[in-house]
C-alpha positions in Angstrom: 0.0 0.0 0.0 2.9 2.4 0.7 3.9 2.0 -3.0 0.5 3.3 -4.0 0.6 6.2 -1.5 4.0 7.3 -3.0 2.8 7.2 -6.6 3.4 10.4 -8.5 0.2 12.2 -9.7 -0.1 13.0 -13.3 -2.9 14.4 -15.4 -3.7 10.9 -16.6 -4.5 9.6 -13.1 -8.1 8.5 -12.7 -10.2 10.4 -10.2 -10.9 7.1 -8.5 -7.2 6.3 -8.0 -6.4 9.9 -7.0 -9.0 10.0 -4.1 -7.7 6.7 -2.9 -4.0 7.7 -2.8 -4.6 11.3 -1.8 -8.0 11.8 0.0 -7.2 15.5 0.6 -7.4 15.9 -3.2 -11.2 15.9 -2.9 -11.2 19.2 -1.0 -8.6 20.7 -3.3 -10.5 19.8 -6.5 -13.9 20.8 -5.0 -12.4 24.3 -4.3 -11.6 24.4 -8.0 -15.1 23.5 -8.9 -14.2 19.9 -9.9 -16.4 17.4 -8.2 -14.8 14.1 -7.3 -17.8 12.4 -5.7 -21.4 12.3 -6.7 -23.8 10.6 -4.2 -20.8 9.1 -2.5 -19.4 7.4 -5.6 -16.2 8.5 -7.4 -16.4 10.2 -10.7 -14.9 8.1 -13.5 -12.3 9.6 -15.9 -8.9 11.2 -15.5 -7.9 14.3 -13.7 -7.3 15.9 -17.1 -10.8 15.0 -18.5 -12.5 16.2 -15.3 -10.7 19.5 -15.5 -11.2 20.0 -19.2 -15.0 19.4 -18.7 -14.9 22.5 -16.4 -13.0 24.6 -18.9 -9.6 24.5 -17.4 -6.5 25.1 -19.7 -3.6 22.7 -20.0 -1.5 25.2 -18.0 -4.1 25.2 -15.2 -4.2 21.4 -15.2 -0.4 21.2 -14.9 -0.6 23.5 -11.9 -3.2 21.2 -10.4 -0.9 18.3 -10.9 2.0 20.2 -9.2 -0.2 21.3 -6.3 -1.6 17.8 -5.8 1.9 16.3 -5.7 2.8 18.8 -3.0 -0.2 18.2 -0.8 
């Protein structure tokens, strides 16, 4: 499990995997307007696809990745 916890976050990570390895990402993304959970179930897709759906640019997505790796 520690191997999973130490995994680097990329824009290709699935939302499901992201919330498992870094639960605090839920609050971070919610603050950005990206919902990670609906009715208690994880949203499917990648971090990139979820951010693009909300209109974020590639530069903003790269900043999310950087921030999430530093949480």
